[in-house]
C-alpha positions as CSV (number, residue, x, y, z in Angstrom):
1,M,9.4,-30.2,-3.1
2,P,10.4,-27.2,-0.9
3,K,7.8,-25.3,1.0
4,L,6.5,-22.1,-0.6
5,K,7.0,-18.9,1.4
6,T,4.1,-16.7,2.3
7,H,4.4,-13.0,1.5
8,K,4.1,-11.4,4.9
9,G,2.9,-8.0,3.6
10,A,0.0,-9.7,1.8
11,Q,-0.8,-11.9,4.8
12,S,-1.4,-8.8,6.9
13,R,-3.5,-7.0,4.3
14,F,-5.8,-9.8,3.0
15,H,-8.1,-12.3,4.6
16,I,-9.4,-15.5,2.9
17,T,-12.9,-16.6,3.9
18,A,-14.0,-20.2,4.3
19,S,-15.7,-20.1,0.9
20,G,-12.4,-18.9,-0.7
21,K,-13.1,-15.2,-1.2
22,I,-10.2,-12.8,-0.7
23,M,-11.3,-9.8,1.5
24,R,-9.4,-6.6,1.7
25,T,-9.6,-3.5,3.9
26,K,-9.9,0.1,2.7
27,G,-6.8,2.3,2.6
28,G,-6.6,5.5,4.6
29,K,-8.3,3.9,7.6
30,S,-6.1,5.5,10.3
31,H,-4.8,8.8,8.9
32,L,-6.7,12.1,9.3
33,R,-9.9,10.6,10.6
34,L,-10.8,13.3,13.0
35,R,-12.3,15.6,10.4
36,K,-14.3,12.9,8.7
37,A,-18.0,12.3,9.4
38,K,-19.1,9.4,11.5
39,R,-20.8,7.8,8.5
40,A,-17.6,8.0,6.5
41,K,-15.6,6.5,9.4
42,R,-18.0,3.6,9.7
43,L,-17.4,2.7,6.0
44,Y,-13.8,1.8,6.9
45,D,-14.8,-0.8,9.5
46,G,-15.9,-3.6,7.1
47,K,-14.0,-5.6,4.6
48,L,-14.6,-5.6,0.8
49,P,-14.1,-8.5,-1.6
50,L,-11.1,-8.2,-3.8
51,S,-11.6,-7.6,-7.6
52,S,-11.3,-10.6,-9.9
53,S,-8.3,-9.1,-11.8
54,D,-6.1,-9.1,-8.6
55,R,-7.2,-12.5,-7.3
56,S,-4.7,-14.6,-9.1
57,R,-1.8,-12.4,-8.0
58,I,-2.8,-12.5,-4.4
59,K,-3.3,-16.3,-4.4
60,R,0.3,-16.7,-5.6
61,L,1.5,-14.6,-2.7
62,L,-0.6,-16.6,-0.2
63,P,-0.1,-20.2,-1.1
64,Y,-1.5,-21.6,2.1
65,G,-4.2,-19.0,2.8
66,V,-4.4,-16.6,5.7
67,K,-5.3,-17.4,9.3
């Protein structure tokens, strides 16, 4: 069988944990951050788990996981 290609856009946006959860970052992280409060800026630092409805689509784009 031929190798499956990894979707490079998805690879840069998503991270798969050791337990298999797909984590994502919030959008709008780097644009117009000067006027936001420090508390609001800190909320952009962490990663959030992906919703269950999108999980199967992303797993198809990342057949070998993300390093």
